[in-house]
N, CA, C and O atoms as CSV, one atom per row, in Angstrom:
chain,resi,resn,atom,element,x,y,z
A,1,MET,N,N,-20.997,3.489,2.270
A,1,MET,CA,C,-20.483,4.282,1.177
A,1,MET,C,C,-21.381,5.467,0.931
A,1,MET,O,O,-22.590,5.311,0.760
A,2,PRO,N,N,-20.802,6.655,0.910
A,2,PRO,CA,C,-21.620,7.859,0.618
A,2,PRO,C,C,-22.265,7.779,-0.772
A,2,PRO,O,O,-21.615,7.399,-1.746
A,3,PHE,N,N,-23.514,8.132,-0.847
A,3,PHE,CA,C,-24.266,8.212,-2.096
A,3,PHE,C,C,-24.478,6.871,-2.796
A,3,PHE,O,O,-24.843,6.836,-3.971
A,4,ALA,N,N,-24.251,5.764,-2.078
A,4,ALA,CA,C,-24.466,4.435,-2.689
A,4,ALA,C,C,-25.933,4.227,-3.034
A,4,ALA,O,O,-26.268,3.736,-4.112
A,5,GLU,N,N,-26.799,4.609,-2.106
A,5,GLU,CA,C,-28.245,4.412,-2.331
A,5,GLU,C,C,-28.727,5.302,-3.494
A,5,GLU,O,O,-29.538,4.877,-4.317
A,6,GLU,N,N,-28.222,6.518,-3.545
A,6,GLU,CA,C,-28.600,7.441,-4.656
A,6,GLU,C,C,-28.107,6.864,-5.999
A,6,GLU,O,O,-28.816,6.923,-7.004
A,7,ALA,N,N,-26.878,6.305,-5.997
A,7,ALA,CA,C,-26.326,5.726,-7.239
A,7,ALA,C,C,-27.176,4.525,-7.664
A,7,ALA,O,O,-27.430,4.319,-8.851
A,8,LYS,N,N,-27.599,3.757,-6.702
A,8,LYS,CA,C,-28.413,2.576,-6.983
A,8,LYS,C,C,-29.768,3.017,-7.564
A,8,LYS,O,O,-30.256,2.420,-8.524
A,9,GLN,N,N,-30.362,4.046,-6.987
A,9,GLN,CA,C,-31.665,4.535,-7.452
A,9,GLN,C,C,-31.524,5.147,-8.869
A,9,GLN,O,O,-32.384,4.934,-9.724
A,10,TRP,N,N,-30.447,5.899,-9.104
A,10,TRP,CA,C,-30.246,6.479,-10.413
A,10,TRP,C,C,-30.111,5.375,-11.468
A,10,TRP,O,O,-30.700,5.461,-12.545
A,11,THR,N,N,-29.339,4.350,-11.148
A,11,THR,CA,C,-29.133,3.242,-12.081
A,11,THR,C,C,-30.431,2.527,-12.350
A,11,THR,O,O,-30.748,2.209,-13.496
A,12,TYR,N,N,-31.182,2.273,-11.305
A,12,TYR,CA,C,-32.480,1.627,-11.442
A,12,TYR,C,C,-33.385,2.419,-12.383
A,12,TYR,O,O,-34.020,1.849,-13.270
A,13,SER,N,N,-33.439,3.751,-12.183
A,13,SER,CA,C,-34.258,4.611,-13.032
A,13,SER,C,C,-33.762,4.641,-14.467
A,13,SER,O,O,-34.563,4.609,-15.401
A,14,ALA,N,N,-32.433,4.702,-14.655
A,14,ALA,CA,C,-31.843,4.777,-15.994
A,14,ALA,C,C,-32.141,3.473,-16.756
A,14,ALA,O,O,-32.448,3.517,-17.947
A,15,VAL,N,N,-32.056,2.350,-16.104
A,15,VAL,CA,C,-32.263,1.072,-16.759
A,15,VAL,C,C,-33.799,0.891,-16.954
A,15,VAL,O,O,-34.239,0.432,-18.007
A,16,ASN,N,N,-34.576,1.246,-15.959
A,16,ASN,CA,C,-36.037,1.251,-16.061
A,16,ASN,C,C,-36.593,-0.072,-16.604
A,16,ASN,O,O,-37.470,-0.066,-17.468
A,17,GLY,N,N,-36.094,-1.184,-16.109
A,17,GLY,CA,C,-36.637,-2.473,-16.498
A,17,GLY,C,C,-36.150,-2.985,-17.842
A,17,GLY,O,O,-36.558,-4.059,-18.283
A,18,GLU,N,N,-35.288,-2.231,-18.490
A,18,GLU,CA,C,-34.813,-2.650,-19.807
A,18,GLU,C,C,-33.757,-3.780,-19.701
A,18,GLU,O,O,-33.144,-4.000,-18.657
A,19,ILE,N,N,-33.592,-4.451,-20.791
A,19,ILE,CA,C,-32.471,-5.378,-20.933
A,19,ILE,C,C,-31.262,-4.495,-21.178
A,19,ILE,O,O,-31.338,-3.552,-21.966
A,20,VAL,N,N,-30.153,-4.780,-20.522
A,20,VAL,CA,C,-28.941,-4.024,-20.720
A,20,VAL,C,C,-27.940,-4.883,-21.498
A,20,VAL,O,O,-28.029,-6.110,-21.547
A,21,ARG,N,N,-26.983,-4.170,-22.103
A,21,ARG,CA,C,-25.922,-4.819,-22.815
A,21,ARG,C,C,-24.645,-4.630,-22.004
A,21,ARG,O,O,-24.343,-3.520,-21.567
A,22,VAL,N,N,-23.892,-5.715,-21.802
A,22,VAL,CA,C,-22.646,-5.660,-21.075
A,22,VAL,C,C,-21.560,-6.094,-22.042
A,22,VAL,O,O,-21.563,-7.217,-22.548
A,23,LYS,N,N,-20.639,-5.185,-22.286
A,23,LYS,CA,C,-19.505,-5.453,-23.157
A,23,LYS,C,C,-18.289,-5.764,-22.287
A,23,LYS,O,O,-17.811,-4.890,-21.563
A,24,LEU,N,N,-17.796,-6.967,-22.346
A,24,LEU,CA,C,-16.619,-7.346,-21.597
A,24,LEU,C,C,-15.416,-6.609,-22.119
A,24,LEU,O,O,-15.076,-6.715,-23.297
A,25,LEU,N,N,-14.752,-5.843,-21.226
A,25,LEU,CA,C,-13.558,-5.112,-21.637
A,25,LEU,C,C,-12.292,-5.757,-21.153
A,25,LEU,O,O,-11.287,-5.775,-21.864
A,26,ASN,N,N,-12.326,-6.301,-19.919
A,26,ASN,CA,C,-11.119,-6.838,-19.351
A,26,ASN,C,C,-11.452,-7.530,-18.061
A,26,ASN,O,O,-12.615,-7.560,-17.658
A,27,LYS,N,N,-10.464,-8.086,-17.403
A,27,LYS,CA,C,-10.561,-8.569,-16.040
A,27,LYS,C,C,-9.444,-7.906,-15.242
A,27,LYS,O,O,-8.339,-7.705,-15.747
A,28,ASP,N,N,-9.751,-7.565,-13.968
A,28,ASP,CA,C,-8.718,-6.883,-13.200
A,28,ASP,C,C,-7.841,-7.921,-12.484
A,28,ASP,O,O,-7.965,-9.130,-12.683
A,29,GLN,N,N,-6.966,-7.392,-11.653
A,29,GLN,CA,C,-5.956,-8.231,-10.961
A,29,GLN,C,C,-6.613,-9.241,-10.030
A,29,GLN,O,O,-5.988,-10.238,-9.670
A,30,TYR,N,N,-7.863,-9.003,-9.633
A,30,TYR,CA,C,-8.559,-9.917,-8.756
A,30,TYR,C,C,-9.562,-10.798,-9.562
A,30,TYR,O,O,-10.415,-11.467,-8.978
A,31,ASN,N,N,-9.444,-10.781,-10.851
A,31,ASN,CA,C,-10.245,-11.573,-11.774
A,31,ASN,C,C,-11.695,-11.103,-11.837
A,31,ASN,O,O,-12.586,-11.871,-12.201
A,32,ARG,N,N,-11.935,-9.810,-11.473
A,32,ARG,CA,C,-13.260,-9.249,-11.559
A,32,ARG,C,C,-13.463,-8.739,-13.004
A,32,ARG,O,O,-12.527,-8.278,-13.657
A,33,VAL,N,N,-14.702,-8.841,-13.466
A,33,VAL,CA,C,-14.996,-8.393,-14.831
A,33,VAL,C,C,-15.063,-6.858,-14.909
A,33,VAL,O,O,-15.709,-6.219,-14.078
A,34,ILE,N,N,-14.413,-6.296,-15.879
A,34,ILE,CA,C,-14.512,-4.893,-16.214
A,34,ILE,C,C,-15.349,-4.821,-17.450
A,34,ILE,O,O,-14.997,-5.406,-18.474
A,35,GLY,N,N,-16.459,-4.113,-17.381
A,35,GLY,CA,C,-17.348,-4.113,-18.525
A,35,GLY,C,C,-18.018,-2.750,-18.718
A,35,GLY,O,O,-18.035,-1.902,-17.825
A,36,LYS,N,N,-18.564,-2.582,-19.911
A,36,LYS,CA,C,-19.319,-1.370,-20.264
A,36,LYS,C,C,-20.769,-1.801,-20.285
A,36,LYS,O,O,-21.141,-2.757,-20.966
A,37,VAL,N,N,-21.590,-1.076,-19.520
A,37,VAL,CA,C,-23.005,-1.403,-19.421
A,37,VAL,C,C,-23.794,-0.287,-20.084
A,37,VAL,O,O,-23.642,0.883,-19.731
A,38,THR,N,N,-24.634,-0.648,-21.041
A,38,THR,CA,C,-25.469,0.331,-21.685
A,38,THR,C,C,-26.887,-0.212,-21.768
A,38,THR,O,O,-27.110,-1.420,-21.839
A,39,THR,N,N,-27.851,0.727,-21.758
A,39,THR,CA,C,-29.255,0.330,-21.981
A,39,THR,C,C,-29.380,-0.015,-23.455
A,39,THR,O,O,-28.546,0.381,-24.270
A,40,THR,N,N,-30.422,-0.750,-23.786
A,40,THR,CA,C,-30.586,-1.209,-25.149
A,40,THR,C,C,-31.625,-0.443,-25.942
A,40,THR,O,O,-32.010,-0.853,-27.037
A,41,THR,N,N,-32.081,0.681,-25.383
A,41,THR,CA,C,-33.041,1.481,-26.098
A,41,THR,C,C,-32.448,1.944,-27.415
A,41,THR,O,O,-31.377,2.552,-27.426
A,42,THR,N,N,-33.107,1.677,-28.506
A,42,THR,CA,C,-32.567,2.011,-29.811
A,42,THR,C,C,-32.545,3.528,-30.015
A,42,THR,O,O,-31.654,4.035,-30.697
A,43,SER,N,N,-33.509,4.268,-29.438
A,43,SER,CA,C,-33.563,5.710,-29.704
A,43,SER,C,C,-32.408,6.468,-29.026
A,43,SER,O,O,-31.812,7.365,-29.622
A,44,SER,N,N,-32.106,6.099,-27.787
A,44,SER,CA,C,-31.013,6.815,-27.090
A,44,SER,C,C,-30.452,5.965,-25.964
A,44,SER,O,O,-30.844,6.138,-24.810
A,45,PRO,N,N,-29.533,5.040,-26.280
A,45,PRO,CA,C,-28.935,4.197,-25.231
A,45,PRO,C,C,-28.162,5.037,-24.207
A,45,PRO,O,O,-27.590,6.072,-24.549
A,46,ILE,N,N,-28.151,4.596,-22.987
A,46,ILE,CA,C,-27.448,5.283,-21.891
A,46,ILE,C,C,-26.258,4.449,-21.488
A,46,ILE,O,O,-26.411,3.262,-21.203
A,47,ASP,N,N,-25.065,5.039,-21.455
A,47,ASP,CA,C,-23.871,4.418,-20.886
A,47,ASP,C,C,-23.912,4.645,-19.411
A,47,ASP,O,O,-23.758,5.778,-18.956
A,48,ILE,N,N,-24.112,3.616,-18.655
A,48,ILE,CA,C,-24.327,3.722,-17.178
A,48,ILE,C,C,-23.103,4.342,-16.515
A,48,ILE,O,O,-23.270,5.164,-15.614
A,49,SER,N,N,-21.874,3.989,-16.917
A,49,SER,CA,C,-20.687,4.566,-16.304
A,49,SER,C,C,-20.635,6.087,-16.480
A,49,SER,O,O,-20.357,6.817,-15.529
A,50,ILE,N,N,-20.901,6.551,-17.681
A,50,ILE,CA,C,-20.874,7.987,-17.960
A,50,ILE,C,C,-21.940,8.659,-17.112
A,50,ILE,O,O,-21.684,9.721,-16.545
A,51,GLY,N,N,-23.112,8.082,-17.010
A,51,GLY,CA,C,-24.202,8.655,-16.201
A,51,GLY,C,C,-23.849,8.747,-14.719
A,51,GLY,O,O,-24.125,9.748,-14.058
A,52,LEU,N,N,-23.236,7.689,-14.219
A,52,LEU,CA,C,-22.852,7.702,-12.780
A,52,LEU,C,C,-21.814,8.757,-12.496
A,52,LEU,O,O,-21.900,9.464,-11.492
A,53,VAL,N,N,-20.819,8.872,-13.383
A,53,VAL,CA,C,-19.781,9.905,-13.198
A,53,VAL,C,C,-20.386,11.301,-13.344
A,53,VAL,O,O,-20.064,12.193,-12.559
A,54,HIS,N,N,-21.245,11.501,-14.321
A,54,HIS,CA,C,-21.875,12.797,-14.569
A,54,HIS,C,C,-22.657,13.280,-13.325
A,54,HIS,O,O,-22.630,14.460,-12.974
A,55,ASN,N,N,-23.332,12.352,-12.694
A,55,ASN,CA,C,-24.173,12.679,-11.548
A,55,ASN,C,C,-23.403,12.701,-10.221
A,55,ASN,O,O,-23.987,12.944,-9.165
A,56,GLY,N,N,-22.088,12.446,-10.283
A,56,GLY,CA,C,-21.272,12.515,-9.063
A,56,GLY,C,C,-21.396,11.291,-8.197
A,56,GLY,O,O,-21.099,11.362,-7.005
A,57,TYR,N,N,-21.819,10.176,-8.739
A,57,TYR,CA,C,-21.962,8.945,-7.982
A,57,TYR,C,C,-20.774,8.006,-8.151
A,57,TYR,O,O,-20.730,6.938,-7.541
A,58,ALA,N,N,-19.816,8.401,-8.974
A,58,ALA,CA,C,-18.646,7.559,-9.185
A,58,ALA,C,C,-17.457,8.442,-9.535
A,58,ALA,O,O,-17.591,9.553,-10.047
A,59,THR,N,N,-16.308,7.899,-9.237
A,59,THR,CA,C,-15.049,8.583,-9.639
A,59,THR,C,C,-14.415,7.724,-10.724
A,59,THR,O,O,-14.978,6.694,-11.095
A,60,LEU,N,N,-13.302,8.109,-11.221
A,60,LEU,CA,C,-12.705,7.451,-12.340
A,60,LEU,C,C,-11.407,6.738,-11.944
A,60,LEU,O,O,-10.452,7.370,-11.491
A,61,TYR,N,N,-11.389,5.419,-12.121
A,61,TYR,CA,C,-10.144,4.684,-11.888
A,61,TYR,C,C,-9.189,4.928,-13.036
A,61,TYR,O,O,-9.521,4.715,-14.202
A,62,GLN,N,N,-7.983,5.382,-12.682
A,62,GLN,CA,C,-7.015,5.692,-13.731
A,62,GLN,C,C,-5.737,4.882,-13.519
A,62,GLN,O,O,-4.689,5.237,-14.059
A,63,GLY,N,N,-5.803,3.842,-12.774
A,63,GLY,CA,C,-4.639,3.021,-12.466
A,63,GLY,C,C,-4.346,2.002,-13.521
A,63,GLY,O,O,-4.887,2.040,-14.626
A,64,LYS,N,N,-3.474,1.084,-13.161
A,64,LYS,CA,C,-3.022,0.042,-14.075
A,64,LYS,C,C,-4.201,-0.776,-14.619
A,64,LYS,O,O,-5.078,-1.198,-13.866
A,65,GLY,N,N,-4.203,-0.983,-15.900
A,65,GLY,CA,C,-5.219,-1.793,-16.517
A,65,GLY,C,C,-6.564,-1.134,-16.747
A,65,GLY,O,O,-7.530,-1.806,-17.110
A,66,ALA,N,N,-6.640,0.199,-16.537
A,66,ALA,CA,C,-7.889,0.910,-16.760
A,66,ALA,C,C,-8.318,0.797,-18.216
A,66,ALA,O,O,-7.486,0.932,-19.112
A,67,ASP,N,N,-9.584,0.554,-18.467
A,67,ASP,CA,C,-10.089,0.418,-19.820
A,67,ASP,C,C,-11.371,1.238,-19.909
A,67,ASP,O,O,-12.305,1.016,-19.139
A,68,TYR,N,N,-11.420,2.165,-20.825
A,68,TYR,CA,C,-12.567,3.078,-20.946
A,68,TYR,C,C,-13.358,2.880,-22.235
A,68,TYR,O,O,-14.300,3.623,-22.508
A,69,ASP,N,N,-12.984,1.897,-23.015
A,69,ASP,CA,C,-13.659,1.583,-24.276
A,69,ASP,C,C,-13.794,2.827,-25.175
A,69,ASP,O,O,-14.821,3.048,-25.817
A,70,GLY,N,N,-12.734,3.612,-25.193
A,70,GLY,CA,C,-12.710,4.797,-26.035
A,70,GLY,C,C,-13.406,5.993,-25.416
A,70,GLY,O,O,-13.521,7.020,-26.084
A,71,ASN,N,N,-13.870,5.922,-24.199
A,71,ASN,CA,C,-14.609,7.018,-23.553
A,71,ASN,C,C,-13.799,7.764,-22.491
A,71,ASN,O,O,-14.382,8.479,-21.676
A,72,ARG,N,N,-12.500,7.621,-22.479
A,72,ARG,CA,C,-11.686,8.250,-21.431
A,72,ARG,C,C,-11.913,9.767,-21.368
A,72,ARG,O,O,-12.153,10.316,-20.292
A,73,GLU,N,N,-11.836,10.437,-22.516
A,73,GLU,CA,C,-11.971,11.894,-22.515
A,73,GLU,C,C,-13.358,12.322,-22.063
A,73,GLU,O,O,-13.478,13.312,-21.341
A,74,ILE,N,N,-14.401,11.620,-22.456
A,74,ILE,CA,C,-15.770,11.944,-22.031
A,74,ILE,C,C,-15.865,11.762,-20.535
A,74,ILE,O,O,-16.409,12.629,-19.851
A,75,LEU,N,N,-15.357,10.671,-20.006
A,75,LEU,CA,C,-15.402,10.399,-18.561
A,75,LEU,C,C,-14.643,11.451,-17.767
A,75,LEU,O,O,-15.112,11.888,-16.716
A,76,ILE,N,N,-13.465,11.868,-18.257
A,76,ILE,CA,C,-12.714,12.914,-17.581
A,76,ILE,C,C,-13.489,14.263,-17.578
A,76,ILE,O,O,-13.508,14.992,-16.587
A,77,LYS,N,N,-14.109,14.546,-18.707
A,77,LYS,CA,C,-14.893,15.780,-18.799
A,77,LYS,C,C,-16.096,15.729,-17.863
A,77,LYS,O,O,-16.388,16.718,-17.191
A,78,GLU,N,N,-16.803,14.590,-17.803
A,78,GLU,CA,C,-17.949,14.461,-16.903
A,78,GLU,C,C,-17.524,14.496,-15.437
A,78,GLU,O,O,-18.240,15.042,-14.598
A,79,LEU,N,N,-16.380,13.925,-15.128
A,79,LEU,CA,C,-15.870,13.958,-13.760
A,79,LEU,C,C,-15.580,15.389,-13.356
A,79,LEU,O,O,-15.973,15.811,-12.269
A,80,ALA,N,N,-14.897,16.150,-14.210
A,80,ALA,CA,C,-14.596,17.544,-13.918
A,80,ALA,C,C,-15.881,18.355,-13.752
A,80,ALA,O,O,-15.972,19.213,-12.874
A,81,SER,N,N,-16.848,18.084,-14.582
A,81,SER,CA,C,-18.141,18.786,-14.475
A,81,SER,C,C,-18.859,18.487,-13.151
A,81,SER,O,O,-19.388,19.394,-12.509
A,82,ALA,N,N,-18.872,17.227,-12.756
A,82,ALA,CA,C,-19.531,16.860,-11.478
A,82,ALA,C,C,-18.797,17.521,-10.314
A,82,ALA,O,O,-19.434,18.011,-9.382
A,83,GLN,N,N,-17.475,17.540,-10.357
A,83,GLN,CA,C,-16.683,18.182,-9.294
A,83,GLN,C,C,-16.977,19.663,-9.251
A,83,GLN,O,O,-17.158,20.218,-8.167
A,84,LYS,N,N,-17.029,20.322,-10.398
A,84,LYS,CA,C,-17.301,21.757,-10.461
A,84,LYS,C,C,-18.702,22.064,-9.948
A,84,LYS,O,O,-18.901,23.051,-9.241
A,85,ARG,N,N,-19.682,21.216,-10.302
A,85,ARG,CA,C,-21.050,21.437,-9.866
A,85,ARG,C,C,-21.300,20.986,-8.425
A,85,ARG,O,O,-22.358,21.239,-7.849
A,86,MET,N,N,-20.289,20.308,-7.860
A,86,MET,CA,C,-20.351,19.805,-6.478
A,86,MET,C,C,-21.600,18.970,-6.229
A,86,MET,O,O,-22.387,19.240,-5.322
A,87,VAL,N,N,-21.755,17.943,-7.070
A,87,VAL,CA,C,-22.887,17.011,-6.960
A,87,VAL,C,C,-22.405,15.655,-6.457
A,87,VAL,O,O,-21.229,15.313,-6.584
A,88,GLY,N,N,-23.309,14.906,-5.897
A,88,GLY,CA,C,-23.003,13.562,-5.451
A,88,GLY,C,C,-21.868,13.533,-4.413
A,88,GLY,O,O,-21.889,14.276,-3.432
A,89,ILE,N,N,-20.897,12.674,-4.649
A,89,ILE,CA,C,-19.795,12.552,-3.692
A,89,ILE,C,C,-18.953,13.809,-3.587
A,89,ILE,O,O,-18.171,13.962,-2.648
A,90,TRP,N,N,-19.111,14.720,-4.562
A,90,TRP,CA,C,-18.347,15.955,-4.609
A,90,TRP,C,C,-19.065,17.113,-3.867
A,90,TRP,O,O,-18.586,18.247,-3.890
A,91,THR,N,N,-20.176,16.835,-3.233
A,91,THR,CA,C,-21.013,17.856,-2.560
A,91,THR,C,C,-20.180,18.758,-1.608
A,91,THR,O,O,-20.407,19.967,-1.552
A,92,ASN,N,N,-19.252,18.189,-0.890
A,92,ASN,CA,C,-18.455,18.936,0.060
A,92,ASN,C,C,-17.072,19.364,-0.470
A,92,ASN,O,O,-16.173,19.733,0.285
A,93,GLY,N,N,-16.951,19.296,-1.797
A,93,GLY,CA,C,-15.687,19.707,-2.441
A,93,GLY,C,C,-14.769,18.532,-2.684
A,93,GLY,O,O,-14.802,17.522,-1.980
A,94,VAL,N,N,-13.956,18.696,-3.694
A,94,VAL,CA,C,-13.015,17.646,-4.153
A,94,VAL,C,C,-12.061,17.255,-3.034
A,94,VAL,O,O,-11.729,16.082,-2.865
A,95,GLU,N,N,-11.623,18.258,-2.268
A,95,GLU,CA,C,-10.640,17.988,-1.216
A,95,GLU,C,C,-11.207,17.167,-0.080
A,95,GLU,O,O,-10.437,16.674,0.744
A,96,ASN,N,N,-12.516,16.996,0.008
A,96,ASN,CA,C,-13.127,16.243,1.111
A,96,ASN,C,C,-13.600,14.860,0.684
A,96,ASN,O,O,-14.332,14.209,1.430
A,97,VAL,N,N,-13.205,14.401,-0.481
A,97,VAL,CA,C,-13.577,13.093,-0.971
A,97,VAL,C,C,-12.430,12.133,-0.818
A,97,VAL,O,O,-11.296,12.428,-1.195
A,98,GLN,N,N,-12.729,10.995,-0.269
A,98,GLN,CA,C,-11.697,9.969,-0.147
A,98,GLN,C,C,-11.926,8.973,-1.322
A,98,GLN,O,O,-12.930,8.262,-1.369
A,99,THR,N,N,-10.976,8.956,-2.240
A,99,THR,CA,C,-11.101,8.087,-3.397
A,99,THR,C,C,-10.877,6.642,-2.946
A,99,THR,O,O,-10.322,6.404,-1.873
A,100,PRO,N,N,-11.303,5.694,-3.754
A,100,PRO,CA,C,-11.044,4.273,-3.417
A,100,PRO,C,C,-9.534,4.001,-3.264
A,100,PRO,O,O,-9.141,3.205,-2.411
A,101,ALA,N,N,-8.689,4.650,-4.074
A,101,ALA,CA,C,-7.240,4.462,-3.969
A,101,ALA,C,C,-6.724,4.988,-2.643
A,101,ALA,O,O,-5.887,4.349,-2.005
A,102,GLU,N,N,-7.220,6.159,-2.218
A,102,GLU,CA,C,-6.811,6.696,-0.913
A,102,GLU,C,C,-7.262,5.845,0.218
A,102,GLU,O,O,-6.521,5.651,1.182
A,103,TYR,N,N,-8.491,5.314,0.132
A,103,TYR,CA,C,-9.012,4.426,1.142
A,103,TYR,C,C,-8.144,3.173,1.258
A,103,TYR,O,O,-7.831,2.729,2.363
A,104,LYS,N,N,-7.763,2.616,0.130
A,104,LYS,CA,C,-6.938,1.406,0.098
A,104,LYS,C,C,-5.565,1.665,0.755
A,104,LYS,O,O,-5.063,0.845,1.524
A,105,ARG,N,N,-4.956,2.869,0.416
A,105,ARG,CA,C,-3.673,3.203,1.004
A,105,ARG,C,C,-3.798,3.389,2.523
A,105,ARG,O,O,-2.904,2.989,3.268
A,106,MET,N,N,-4.891,3.987,2.979
A,106,MET,CA,C,-5.092,4.185,4.390
A,106,MET,C,C,-5.241,2.847,5.116
A,106,MET,O,O,-4.678,2.660,6.195
A,107,MET,N,N,-5.993,1.924,4.530
A,107,MET,CA,C,-6.213,0.611,5.135
A,107,MET,C,C,-4.890,-0.147,5.200
A,107,MET,O,O,-4.615,-0.815,6.196
A,108,LYS,N,N,-4.073,-0.056,4.162
A,108,LYS,CA,C,-2.749,-0.723,4.185
A,108,LYS,C,C,-1.875,-0.120,5.274
A,108,LYS,O,O,-1.200,-0.841,6.009
A,109,ALA,N,N,-1.889,1.191,5.374
A,109,ALA,CA,C,-1.065,1.901,6.410
A,109,ALA,C,C,-1.572,1.518,7.792
A,109,ALA,O,O,-0.758,1.290,8.688
A,110,ASN,N,N,-2.850,1.439,7.997
A,110,ASN,CA,C,-3.396,1.070,9.294
A,110,ASN,C,C,-3.019,-0.375,9.655
A,110,ASN,O,O,-2.672,-0.681,10.796
A,111,ALA,N,N,-3.099,-1.234,8.661
A,111,ALA,CA,C,-2.732,-2.651,8.904
A,111,ALA,C,C,-1.244,-2.767,9.229
A,111,ALA,O,O,-0.859,-3.563,10.085
A,112,LYS,N,N,-0.407,-1.984,8.555
A,112,LYS,CA,C,1.005,-2.023,8.817
A,112,LYS,C,C,1.311,-1.464,10.205
A,112,LYS,O,O,2.159,-2.000,10.918
A,113,GLY,N,N,0.623,-0.386,10.588
A,113,GLY,CA,C,0.786,0.209,11.908
A,113,GLY,C,C,0.393,-0.771,13.004
A,113,GLY,O,O,1.059,-0.858,14.036
A,114,LYS,N,N,-0.678,-1.499,12.781
A,114,LYS,CA,C,-1.102,-2.463,13.781
A,114,LYS,C,C,-0.087,-3.607,13.897
A,114,LYS,O,O,0.206,-4.086,14.993
A,115,ALA,N,N,0.436,-4.026,12.759
A,115,ALA,CA,C,1.435,-5.082,12.746
A,115,ALA,C,C,2.688,-4.623,13.505
A,115,ALA,O,O,3.274,-5.374,14.284
A,116,ASP,N,N,3.084,-3.352,13.248
A,116,ASP,CA,C,4.276,-2.854,13.944
A,116,ASP,C,C,4.045,-2.750,15.434
A,116,ASP,O,O,4.960,-3.006,16.216
A,117,LEU,N,N,2.827,-2.375,15.853
A,117,LEU,CA,C,2.529,-2.274,17.288
A,117,LEU,C,C,2.522,-3.642,17.960
A,117,LEU,O,O,2.857,-3.744,19.140
A,118,SER,N,N,2.154,-4.681,17.246
A,118,SER,CA,C,2.057,-5.999,17.823
A,118,SER,C,C,3.473,-6.548,18.177
A,118,SER,O,O,3.602,-7.433,19.024
A,119,THR,N,N,4.491,-6.028,17.538
A,119,THR,CA,C,5.837,-6.471,17.812
A,119,THR,C,C,6.543,-5.573,18.812
A,119,THR,O,O,7.687,-5.826,19.190
A,120,PHE,N,N,5.846,-4.511,19.244
A,120,PHE,CA,C,6.425,-3.576,20.197
A,120,PHE,C,C,6.466,-4.167,21.614
A,120,PHE,O,O,5.466,-4.685,22.113
A,121,THR,N,N,7.626,-4.080,22.241
A,121,THR,CA,C,7.789,-4.571,23.601
A,121,THR,C,C,8.129,-3.388,24.498
A,121,THR,O,O,9.188,-2.780,24.345
A,122,PRO,N,N,7.223,-3.051,25.451
A,122,PRO,CA,C,7.487,-1.949,26.358
A,122,PRO,C,C,8.673,-2.237,27.237
A,122,PRO,O,O,8.927,-3.391,27.582
A,123,GLN,N,N,9.414,-1.195,27.610
A,123,GLN,CA,C,10.627,-1.394,28.442
A,123,GLN,C,C,10.432,-0.874,29.836
A,123,GLN,O,O,11.342,-0.960,30.660
């Protein structure tokens, strides 16, 4: 995954050994937890999701069941800013980024194409 190591390092630095707070928001269709992670510093807590999007290390899921805990507009603004600044995954421009949804569609299409070829009988 492009910029995965940078995202991990940014998160590590942002958390900096602190205890974090995880607010359970939902579960997705695969029963994975959707949560909001924030540092617990009383002076200035950091929302990890907003930070990752701001730095271009994450994109925004806007599909069925998306939950932003009231931060949708902030996340959209930070996403647009990261894209404009061409940082992180947006370094080569928006048009050159394969979103998770696009990757999933491609994998489904490839799987379908392979299945179709397996039933092909040459004449």
